[in-house]
Each structure stands twice: as C-alpha cells, then as structure tokens.
C-alpha positions in Angstrom: -54.0 -50.0 8.2 -51.7 -50.8 11.1 -48.7 -50.5 8.8 -49.9 -47.1 7.5 -50.4 -45.8 11.0 -46.8 -46.6 12.0 -45.6 -45.0 8.7 -47.5 -41.9 9.5 -46.2 -41.8 13.1 -42.6 -42.2 11.9 -43.1 -39.2 9.6 -44.6 -37.3 12.5 -41.6 -38.0 14.7 -39.1 -37.2 12.0 -40.8 -33.9 11.2 -40.9 -33.1 14.9 -37.2 -33.8 15.3 -36.4 -31.7 12.2 -38.4 -28.8 13.7 -36.5 -29.2 16.9 -33.1 -29.1 15.2 -34.2 -26.1 13.1 -35.4 -24.3 16.2 -32.1 -25.1 17.9 -30.2 -23.6 15.0 -32.3 -20.4 15.0 -31.9 -20.0 18.7 -28.1 -20.1 18.4 -27.7 -17.8 15.4 -25.5 -15.4 17.5 -23.7 -18.0 19.6 -20.0 -17.9 19.0 -18.6 -21.1 17.7 -22.0 -22.7 17.1 -22.1 -24.9 14.0 -25.3 -25.5 12.1 -26.9 -28.9 12.6 -28.9 -31.0 10.2 -31.3 -33.9 10.8 -30.6 -36.6 8.2 -33.8 -38.4 7.3 -33.9 -41.7 5.5 -36.4 -44.4 4.6 -36.9 -46.7 7.5 -37.1 -50.0 5.6 -39.3 -51.8 3.0 -41.5 -54.8 3.3 -41.9 -57.1 0.3 -45.5 -57.7 -1.0 -45.8 -60.5 -3.5 -43.0 -61.1 -5.9 -42.5 -57.6 -7.3 -43.9 -55.1 -4.9 -42.4 -53.4 -1.8 -44.2 -51.2 0.8 -42.3 -48.6 2.7 -42.5 -48.7 6.5 -41.9 -45.0 7.1 -39.0 -42.7 7.7 -36.3 -42.4 10.3 -33.7 -39.8 11.6 -30.4 -41.6 11.2 -28.3 -38.9 12.8 -28.1 -35.2 13.6 -24.9 -34.0 12.1 -22.8 -30.9 12.3 -22.3 -29.1 9.0 -18.6 -28.3 9.1 -15.5 -28.9 7.0 -12.6 -30.5 8.9 -10.1 -29.4 6.3 -11.1 -25.7 6.7 -10.9 -26.2 10.5 -7.3 -27.5 10.1 -6.4 -24.7 7.7 -7.9 -22.0 10.0 -6.0 -23.3 13.0 -2.7 -23.5 11.2 -3.0 -20.0 9.7 -4.3 -18.2 12.8 -1.4 -19.4 14.8 1.0 -17.9 12.3 -1.0 -14.6 12.1 -0.9 -14.3 15.9 2.9 -15.0 15.9 3.6 -12.2 13.5 1.1 -9.8 15.1 3.1 -10.0 18.3 6.5 -9.6 16.6 5.3 -6.7 14.5 3.8 -4.8 17.4 7.0 -5.3 19.4 9.1 -4.1 16.4 6.9 -1.0 16.3 7.5 -0.4 20.0 11.3 -0.8 19.5 11.3 1.7 16.7 9.5 4.1 19.1 12.0 3.4 21.8 14.9 4.2 19.5 13.0 7.4 18.9 13.9 8.1 15.3 10.6 9.9 14.8 11.1 12.1 17.9 12.9 15.0 16.1 15.8 16.3 18.3 15.5 13.6 20.9 16.2 10.7 18.5 19.2 8.6 19.1 20.7 9.6 15.7 20.3 13.3 16.4 21.9 13.0 19.9 24.8 11.0 18.3 25.1 13.9 15.8 25.2 16.4 18.6 28.0 14.4 20.2 29.9 14.5 16.9 29.4 18.2 16.6 30.6 18.8 20.1 33.8 16.9 19.4 34.3 19.1 16.3 34.0 22.2 18.5 36.7 20.7 20.8 39.0 20.4 17.7 38.5 24.1 16.9 38.6 25.4 20.5 40.3 22.7 22.7 40.9 25.1 25.6 37.6 26.8 25.7 35.4 26.5 28.8 32.3 26.7 26.7 33.3 24.0 24.3 34.4 21.6 27.0 31.2 22.3 29.0 29.2 21.7 25.9 31.0 18.4 25.3 30.2 17.3 28.8 26.6 18.3 28.4 26.2 16.4 25.2 27.9 13.3 26.6 25.4 13.5 29.5 22.5 13.7 27.0 23.9 10.7 25.1 24.1 8.6 28.3 20.5 9.7 29.3 19.2 8.6 25.9 21.0 5.2 26.1 19.8 4.7 29.7 16.2 5.5 28.5 16.5 2.9 25.7 17.8 0.3 28.2 15.0 1.1 30.7 12.2 1.1 28.1 13.4 -2.2 26.5 13.5 -3.8 29.9 10.0 -2.5 30.6 8.7 -3.9 27.3 10.3 -7.3 28.1 8.6 -7.3 31.5 5.2 -6.4 29.9 5.5 -9.3 27.4 6.6 -11.5 30.3 3.4 -10.9 32.1 1.5 -11.5 28.9 3.2 -14.9 28.6 2.1 -15.8 32.1 -1.5 -14.9 31.3 -1.3 -16.9 28.0 0.1 -20.0 29.7 -2.6 -19.8 32.3 -5.2 -19.6 29.5 -3.6 -22.6 27.8 -4.0 -24.7 31.0 -7.7 -23.7 31.2 -8.3 -24.7 27.6 -6.5 -28.0 27.9 -8.3 -28.9 31.1 -11.7 -28.1 29.4 -10.8 -30.0 26.2 -9.9 -33.0 28.4 -13.2 -32.8 30.3 -15.1 -32.6 27.0 -13.1 -35.6 25.8 -14.8 -37.5 28.6 -18.3 -36.1 28.1 -18.6 -36.6 24.3 -17.9 -40.4 24.1 -20.1 -41.0 27.1 -23.1 -39.2 25.7 -22.7 -40.6 22.2 -22.4 -44.1 23.4 -25.8 -43.8 25.0 -27.4 -42.5 21.8 -27.6 -38.8 22.8 -26.4 -35.9 20.8 -23.1 -34.3 21.8 -22.9 -31.7 19.1 -23.0 -28.7 21.4 -20.1 -30.2 23.4 -18.3 -30.8 20.1 -18.9 -27.1 19.2 -17.3 -26.0 22.5 -14.4 -28.3 22.0 -13.8 -27.0 18.5 -13.9 -23.5 19.8 -11.3 -24.4 22.5 -9.1 -25.9 19.8 -9.5 -22.7 17.7 -8.3 -20.6 20.6 -5.6 -23.1 21.6 -4.2 -23.0 18.1 -4.0 -19.2 18.3 -1.8 -19.5 21.4 0.3 -22.6 20.4 1.2 -24.5 17.3 -0.6 -27.7 17.8 -1.2 -31.0 16.0 -4.4 -32.8 16.8 -6.5 -35.8 15.7 -9.7 -37.5 16.9 -9.3 -41.1 17.9 -11.9 -43.9 17.5 -13.5 -43.1 20.9 -14.2 -39.5 19.8 -11.4 -38.0 22.0 -9.1 -35.4 20.6 -5.4 -36.0 21.0 -3.3 -32.8 21.0 0.5 -32.5 20.7 2.9 -29.6 20.8 6.2 -30.0 19.0 5.9 -33.7 19.2 5.1 -33.7 22.9 1.7 -34.9 24.1 -0.4 -32.2 25.6 -3.8 -34.0 25.8 -3.9 -37.8 25.5 -5.7 -40.8 27.1 -7.7 -38.8 29.5 -4.7 -36.7 30.7 -4.0 -33.0 30.1 -0.4 -32.0 30.7 0.0 -28.8 32.6 2.3 -26.0 31.2 4.4 -24.5 34.0 7.0 -21.8 34.0 10.8 -21.7 34.7 13.1 -18.7 35.1 15.4 -18.4 32.1 18.6 -17.6 34.1 20.1 -17.1 37.5 18.6 -14.0 39.0 16.4 -13.5 35.9 12.8 -12.3 36.3 11.9 -13.6 32.8 10.2 -17.0 32.4 9.8 -19.7 29.8 7.0 -22.2 29.4 7.9 -25.8 30.4 6.1 -29.1 31.0 5.5 -29.0 34.7 2.8 -29.8 37.2 4.1 -27.2 39.7 2.0 -24.1 40.4 5.1 -22.1 41.3 7.8 -20.9 38.9 10.7 -23.3 38.7 14.3 -22.1 39.4 16.7 -21.9 36.5 18.4 -25.2 35.9 21.6 -25.1 33.8 21.3 -28.8 33.0 17.7 -28.3 31.9 16.7 -31.5 33.8 14.0 -30.1 36.2 11.5 -29.7 33.4 11.3 -30.0 29.6 11.0 -26.8 27.6 7.7 -26.4 25.7 9.6 -25.1 22.6 12.6 -26.1 20.7 14.7 -23.0 20.5 16.2 -23.1 17.0 16.2 -21.1 13.8 12.8 -19.5 13.2 11.6 -18.7 9.7 8.5 -18.6 7.5 10.2 -21.1 5.2 10.5 -23.7 8.1 6.8 -22.9 9.0 7.8 -22.8 12.7 6.7 -19.2 13.1 3.4 -20.0 14.8 1.6 -19.4 18.0 1.1 -16.2 20.1 3.2 -17.5 23.0 6.1 -18.5 20.8 5.7 -15.1 19.1 6.0 -13.4 22.5 9.2 -15.4 23.3 10.7 -14.3 20.0 9.6 -10.7 20.6 10.8 -10.6 24.2 13.8 -12.9 24.2 14.9 -15.4 26.9 17.0 -13.1 29.1 18.5 -9.6 28.7 21.6 -9.4 26.5 24.6 -7.0 26.3 27.8 -6.6 24.2 29.3 -9.7 25.9 26.4 -12.1 25.2 28.0 -13.9 22.3 31.6 -14.1 23.6 32.5 -17.7 24.3 35.3 -19.3 26.4 37.4 -21.2 23.9 40.1 -23.9 24.6 43.4 -22.1 24.9 45.3 -22.0 21.6 42.6 -23.9 19.7 40.5 -22.3 17.0 39.1 -25.3 15.3 37.2 -28.4 16.4 39.2 -31.2 17.8 39.4 -34.0 15.3 39.7 -37.5 16.8 40.2 -40.7 14.9 37.7 -43.6 14.9 37.9 -46.0 17.7 39.9 -49.2 17.3 38.8 -52.9 17.5 37.7 -52.9 21.1 34.7 -50.9 20.1 34.7 -48.6 23.1 33.1 -45.2 22.3 35.4 -42.2 22.3 34.9 -39.5 24.9 34.4 -36.8 22.3 33.2 -37.0 18.8 34.8 -35.1 15.9 31.7 -32.9 15.6 32.1 -31.3 19.0 33.4 -27.7 18.7 35.7 -26.7 21.6 33.8 -23.6 22.5 31.6 -23.3 25.6 29.5 -20.5 27.0 30.9 -18.7 29.9 28.3 -18.4 32.7 29.8 -15.1 33.9 28.4 -13.5 30.7 25.1 -15.4 30.9 23.4 -12.6 32.9 24.5 -9.1 32.2 23.7 -8.0 35.7 26.5 -10.3 37.0 24.1 -12.2 39.3 25.5 -15.7 39.1 25.3 -18.8 41.3 28.9 -19.1 42.7 28.6 -22.9 42.8 27.6 -23.0 39.2 30.5 -20.8 38.2 32.9 -23.0 40.1 31.5 -26.1 38.6 31.8 -24.6 35.2 35.5 -23.6 35.7 36.3 -27.0 37.0 34.6 -28.5 34.0 36.6 -26.4 31.5 39.9 -27.1 33.3 39.2 -30.8 33.3 38.1 -30.9 29.6 41.2 -28.9 28.6 43.5 -31.3 30.4 41.7 -34.3 29.0 41.9 -33.1 25.4 45.5 -32.2 25.9 46.2 -35.8 26.9 44.2 -37.1 24.0 46.2 -34.9 21.6 49.4 -36.3 23.1 48.3 -39.8 22.3 47.2 -38.8 18.9 50.7 -37.5 18.1 52.0 -40.9 19.3 49.5 -43.3 17.9 48.1 -41.4 15.0 45.1 -42.9 13.3 45.6 -46.2 15.0 44.4 -44.9 18.4 42.3 -47.6 20.2 39.9 -47.5 23.0 42.7 -48.6 25.2 44.6 -45.5 24.2 41.6 -43.4 25.3 41.6 -45.2 28.6 45.4 -44.6 29.0 44.9 -40.9 28.3 42.3 -40.8 31.0 44.6 -42.7 33.4 47.3 -40.2 32.9 45.2 -37.5 34.4 46.3 -37.4 38.0 43.3 -37.3 40.3 40.9 -36.3 37.6 39.4 -39.7 37.0 38.9 -40.3 40.7 37.5 -36.9 41.2 35.0 -37.1 38.4 34.0 -40.8 38.5 34.2 -41.2 42.3 32.7 -37.9 43.2 29.3 -37.3 44.6 28.5 -33.8 43.2 26.4 -32.6 40.4 29.1 -33.3 37.9 30.3 -36.7 39.2 30.3 -38.4 35.8 32.5 -40.8 33.9 34.6 -39.5 31.0 32.2 -41.0 28.5 29.3 -39.4 30.4 31.0 -36.1 29.8 30.3 -36.5 26.1 26.9 -37.9 26.5 25.6 -35.5 29.1 27.7 -32.5 30.0 28.8 -31.8 26.5 25.2 -32.1 25.3 24.0 -29.7 28.0 26.6 -27.1 27.2 26.0 -27.4 23.5 22.3 -26.9 24.2 23.2 -24.0 26.5 25.3 -22.5 23.7 22.4 -22.8 21.2 20.0 -21.4 23.8 22.2 -18.3 24.2 22.7 -17.9 20.4 19.0 -18.2 19.8 18.4 -15.5 22.4 21.0 -13.1 21.0 20.3 -13.5 17.3 16.7 -14.7 16.8 14.7 -12.7 19.4 13.5 -9.2 18.6 14.3 -7.2 21.8 17.4 -9.1 22.9 19.0 -8.9 19.4 18.4 -5.2 19.3 19.6 -4.8 22.9 22.8 -6.5 22.0 23.4 -4.5 18.8 22.7 -1.2 20.5 25.0 -2.2 23.4 27.8 -3.4 21.0 27.7 0.1 19.4 27.4 1.9 22.8 30.3 -0.1 24.3 32.4 0.7 21.2 31.6 4.4 21.4 32.3 4.6 25.1 35.6 2.8 24.8 36.5 4.8 21.7 36.1 8.1 23.6 37.9 6.8 26.7 40.8 5.2 24.8 41.3 8.3 22.5 40.8 11.2 24.8 43.6 10.1 27.1 46.1 12.9 26.3 47.3 15.7 28.5 44.7 17.9 30.2 44.8 21.6 30.9 46.5 20.9 34.3 49.4 19.1 32.6 48.3 15.7 33.8 47.0 12.7 31.9 43.3 13.2 31.2 40.9 11.0 33.2 38.5 8.6 31.4 35.3 10.3 30.3 33.2 7.2 31.3 33.4 4.9 34.3 31.4 1.9 35.5 28.7 2.4 38.0 29.2 -1.1 39.4 32.8 -2.0 39.0 33.4 -5.3 37.1 30.0 -5.3 35.3 31.5 -3.7 32.2 30.8 -0.5 30.2 27.3 -1.6 29.2 24.0 0.1 28.9 22.7 1.1 32.4 26.1 0.7 34.0 28.0 3.7 32.6 28.3 7.1 34.2 30.2 10.3 33.6 33.5 10.2 35.5 32.7 11.9 38.9 36.1 13.7 38.6 34.8 15.6 35.6 31.7 16.7 37.4 33.7 18.5 40.1 34.3 22.2 39.9 36.8 22.7 37.1 36.4 19.1 36.2 36.2 19.8 32.5 39.9 20.8 32.6 40.7 17.1 33.1 39.7 16.1 29.6 42.9 15.0 27.9 42.8 16.6 24.5 46.5 17.5 24.0 49.4 15.4 22.8 52.6 14.7 24.8 53.6 18.4 24.8 50.4 19.4 26.6 49.8 22.6 24.5 46.6 24.3 25.5 45.7 24.8 21.9 46.5 21.2 21.0 43.4 19.2 19.9 45.2 16.2 18.4 43.3 13.7 20.5 39.9 15.2 19.5 41.0 15.1 15.9 42.1 11.5 16.3 38.7 10.7 17.8 36.9 12.2 14.8 39.0 10.1 12.4 38.3 7.0 14.4 34.6 7.9 14.5 34.5 7.8 10.7 36.8 4.8 10.4 35.2 1.5 9.5 35.7 -1.3 12.0 34.0 -4.6 12.6 31.7 -3.3 15.4 29.3 -6.1 14.9 31.8 -8.8 14.2 30.7 -10.7 17.4 27.1 -10.3 16.3 26.8 -11.7 12.8 30.1 -11.1 11.0 28.7 -7.9 9.4 31.0 -5.9 7.2 33.1 -3.1 8.8 31.2 0.1 9.6 31.8 3.4 11.2 29.7 4.7 14.1 27.1 6.3 11.9 26.8 3.4 9.6 26.6 1.0 12.5 23.6 2.9 13.9 21.9 2.9 10.6 22.5 -0.8 10.4 20.7 -1.3 13.7 17.7 0.8 12.6 17.5 -0.7 9.2 17.9 -4.2 10.5 15.0 -3.6 13.0 12.9 -2.0 10.3 13.4 -4.9 8.0 12.4 -7.4 10.6 9.3 -5.3 11.5 8.2 -4.8 7.9 8.7 -8.5 7.2 6.4 -9.4 10.1 3.9 -6.8 9.0 3.8 -8.1 5.4 3.4 -11.7 6.6 0.8 -10.6 9.1 -1.2 -8.8 6.4 -1.1 -11.9 4.2 -2.0 -14.2 7.1 -4.8 -12.0 8.3 -6.4 -12.0 4.8 -6.0 -15.8 4.6 -7.5 -16.3 8.1 -10.5 -14.1 7.2 -11.0 -15.9 3.9 -10.9 -19.3 5.5 -13.2 -18.2 8.4 -15.7 -16.8 5.9 -15.7 -20.1 4.1 -16.3 -21.8 7.4 -19.2 -19.5 8.2 -20.7 -20.0 4.8 -20.7 -23.8 5.4 -21.3 -23.9 9.2 -23.1 -20.6 9.9 -26.8 -20.4 10.5 -28.9 -18.7 7.8 -32.3 -17.6 9.1 -33.8 -17.6 5.6 -32.6 -21.1 5.1 -33.8 -22.3 8.5 -37.2 -20.6 7.9 -37.5 -22.6 4.7 -36.6 -25.8 6.5 -39.1 -24.9 9.2 -41.9 -24.6 6.6 -40.9 -27.9 5.0 -40.9 -29.7 8.4 -44.1 -28.0 9.4 -45.9 -29.2 6.2 -44.4 -32.7 6.7 -45.6 -32.6 10.3 -49.1 -31.5 9.2 -49.2 -34.1 6.5 -48.2 -36.9 8.8 -50.7 -35.6 11.5 -53.4 -35.5 8.8 -52.7 -39.1 7.9 -52.8 -40.2 11.5 -56.1 -38.3 11.9 -57.5 -40.1 8.8 -56.4 -43.5 10.0 -57.8 -42.7 13.4 -61.2 -41.8 11.9 -61.1 -45.0 9.7 -60.4 -47.2 12.7 -63.2 -45.4 14.6 -65.6 -46.1 11.7 -64.7 -49.7 11.7 -65.0 -50.1 15.4 -68.0 -48.0 16.1 -69.9 -47.8 12.8 -70.0 -51.3 11.4 -72.5 -54.1 12.2 -75.3 -51.8 13.3 -78.2 -52.2 10.8 -80.2 -49.1 10.1 -77.6 -46.6 11.3 
C-alpha cells in the first residue's frame, strides 16, 4: 500500500509539472523568441518481486526541454546576415540611382550633358554670337550645379549611413554585454537544478539579432556558455565580452570604422593601424566567397571608408620602375633579405588619401622620407645585384645598407615613429603600406558610394580638362581665351565640389573671353569648338585608372557608370529576394517546431488534467483504505 501511495504521488507531481509547463507555453504564445517547452516524463524505476516480476515505483520528470532545432538556428543566423547585407547595399544603390537623377526628366545628368553638347554645337555654327556664348555659359553652369548636387547628396548619404553604423555598433555592444550576462546566469541556475530555458530563449534571441548585424560564428561549451567570434576574433569568451569601438578612417575624415576597442570615444586615424584592430578584413567581397554578411559590413560596403575622387587610385611609384623588384635568394649566412620578391614597388601617396587635402604634415613628411629612403636602398641593392648576380649573400645586403650615407644611423638610431632597422622596414612598414594600399583599393573599387563617386569624378575631371584644354584658342578680343573652369581652392584639383566657372567669364562681356578661334583669331572661326566636339566623341581610356575598362567617349563613359551601378543594385536585389525567401522559409520551419500551438497545448492540458485526476483518485482511494484499516478494523459489531 505504501508503494502504491508513492507511485500515485509521483504521478500527481508529474502531472502537476506538465500542467505548469503547458500553462507557461500558453501564457507565452505571443512572446517574441519564446520556444515551446516540453516536460519529459519517464518511469521512475522498478522493484523486483520474486524471480520474474517487477513492480513500477511511479513516474518522474527527467527534464523540461526546449523544442528547437539547432541546425535551423544556425541556418537562420547565417542567411539573415546575408539578407541584411544585401538589403543595405540594394537600398543604397537605389538612392544612388535617384541621386544621378536618370528618372528626373530634364534634370537628369544625361540630359544636362546632352544640353552641354548641344550648346557646343551652337558655338560651332555661331561662334561670335552673344546668345550662343551666353547659352554655353548658362549650360556649363547647370552642368556644374548638377555635379555639385551629386557630390552633396552622395556625401549626405554617406553621413546618414555613418550614423546608422554608430547606432548598430552601440546595439552590438548591448547584445554582447547581455549575452555575456546570460552566459553567467544559465550555468549557475542549471547547476542548482533549476530551469534556465527562459534565459536560453533570451540568449538565442540576442544571437538572432547579433547575427543580423554581424557575421558571427558561435558554439556552446560544456559549461553552457556561448562563445562568439567575428572573423576569427573572439567577441564573447570565458566570461568576457569584447567591446566594439570606432576609429576615424582618415585624417580629417568624419567617417568611422568599427574596431576592437574599450574606449568610449572615437579613436583618431592611425596610418600604422596599431591603435586598434579593425573588426573587418577589407578584402574582395562576393557571394561566392560568402563574406557578404552582416548589416554593419553591408553599411561599410554601401558607404565606403572615406570619400574618393579621380586621384584616389593614383600611386607613387619608384622612379623608372614599372615592375616588382626581383631579388635573389639569400646566401649561406641565412640572414633574411630586406625585401622579398613579392613586394611591388608602389606605395599610396598620403596626399591623395583625403580628397579635401586635409593631411597631417608630420605624416606626409614621414611618408616622403620613407619613399626617399626606400628608393635609395633599392638602388644600392640593384647595384650589388649587377655586381654579384645570383650569388648575393646576406653580407652583400649589409654592405648595400652600409653604403647609404647616414641612412642606417638615421633609421636604426632614430627615436621617431619610423626608427626601424632595414629588416624591420620589410616586416613592419612595408606591411603597413601594403595594407594601406589594399585599404584604399577596397574603398575605391568594392564600396558602393565611393566607387560611384570615383567614376563620376573621373568622368567629370576628364570633361572639365577636355573643355579647358580645347577651348584655349583666340577670343573675340584677340587674346588667348581664359580657362572655362578654375579651382575653388587652389591645389585641390578639378574635382567635384572644387570647380567653379572662371570669374573672368562672369564679368560684363566675359563671354567674349572664350577662346574658340584658331591662331588667326577670325570672329567666325569655330575650329576649337569643332575640335571639342570631335574629342567629345573620341574614345579614350577615361576609366583606365579605375578598372582598365575599354576606351569610351564621354557619353559611353556616363552610360558605363549608370549601367555599372544598375548591375550592382540589381545583383543585390536578386540576392536579397532569394535570401529573404530563404530566411522566411527557415523561420517558418523554426516556428512549426518551436512555436506554441494553442490547440496542441489544450490537448496536452487535458491529458495532464486527466492524469492528475487519476493520480489524485488513486491517492484518495489509498487514503480511504488506510483510514479503513486504522479506524475500522478490530471493533466487533461495528
């Protein structure tokens, strides 16, 4: 009887626990991120009776588990990161297409360029006419206004995305801090036998959101803690959550990049990249490499690292050298050469790093000294190569260094930022400058706004110089015509936002100073305007510095920019559509497994209620039996 009582009580407790779990599920039907729980009930144990019989000792709740599929969780987090990446890139591409204004009828860039072409045609037919010259000046002004508008709106879009990156990084830090806190709560509760499923739900919800913002890898260790890494770098591990900080991307730049930093303020730009490690590895991005993931990285790709212009991919090369320096292997002494054969002698010029020309003078001076020293050193090495050929030893390298008067003492014995040995130059400075080169190349070719900025500015700079260099004939006053365009800030180049109509042409009668005639200065001579039309239609390598594109004329070059942007935007749209469908499909599968069904829970509730009633009935019967034994036996006549 005692055994039956405890069996009934175990069933009563098991049913009560099942009812509690069912009620908890039903109460959280609408809770975001909640995962359905299930009470697993098993036989407690059996007791042998005789040689062949066993009697059950009741039931027990072995665990209250979450009904979720870890594989679907991993798939969802991988795919939502890629969907978020392409969503940002697509929306930015749409905004750029609007900025170029090809759907704005007469105010599109193409229509204004056509107006400029038409006004040059009128100059050919009536070179001395006041109306035609005035119309040309008016059209040139409209062209500049449109280009300045493009520059302004692109910059504004970059700043908007920049603020979004700041907000997203702040949210990442909130999520990592909370995940790290939950990593502490969960093992502590579960080690004491309590349920931590609700904490696990919250942690999984944080991981879902974190994977939307960043491409993460994660795993749960034996203690129940989640370890999170980003691009191989630990973000959450061993009770610590790394903070994501921000660093300016260039001297004088207002744009920022995420870095591993505990500082609450934005770090200054560091050309050596030693004050903080970047969160991302800026390299080729493609769907094939599957590194197109995370909303923050998508915003970096959409915005770019810093503004670009037509000079952004021009590099300072070693004088007279167009191919990598090829050095022989080191001789028997085994000393490492100062430069490897894989190093290409081309280094980024810091003067073109920031289009606005805002540069740290000390950095520019360091850079120039560096270039001069390296040139001298390589010249000495080449001299020894010519003498020793393939038998050059480490001693020959040292002799080459010794031949540099003052250089070795200045570099090795100095105390400044670049006080390094010759071998350090290959291991540190060369590495930094190669990284710097890749950083700039990534910005100018991989990023949405900055690559478009550069292409538009390359074409704009070509058109401006084409007009200036061609309309340099004799004006109506018999003098050499003045340039049509001048720089606003001298020395900053004829780039978007820094070009104005020559003030001399805006003076009364200034249109007479346009040089359309040949050497004879005939008022009806329009040879320079005719030459301009011919050059306008001639194919040249306008984008040669950009990507080695085939020769194009002005109109073809603009169509190239528009088509290139449209292709990138459409590619992101297609991938976003695919990813969105995939994310929805995976999420629906998760919901079917993990979501709470009221019908199913009502069924479970009835089952547990009947089990509870049955166990309670059995307890009641046993109770009455015991009462009968105690109070109703041994009393004769009753």
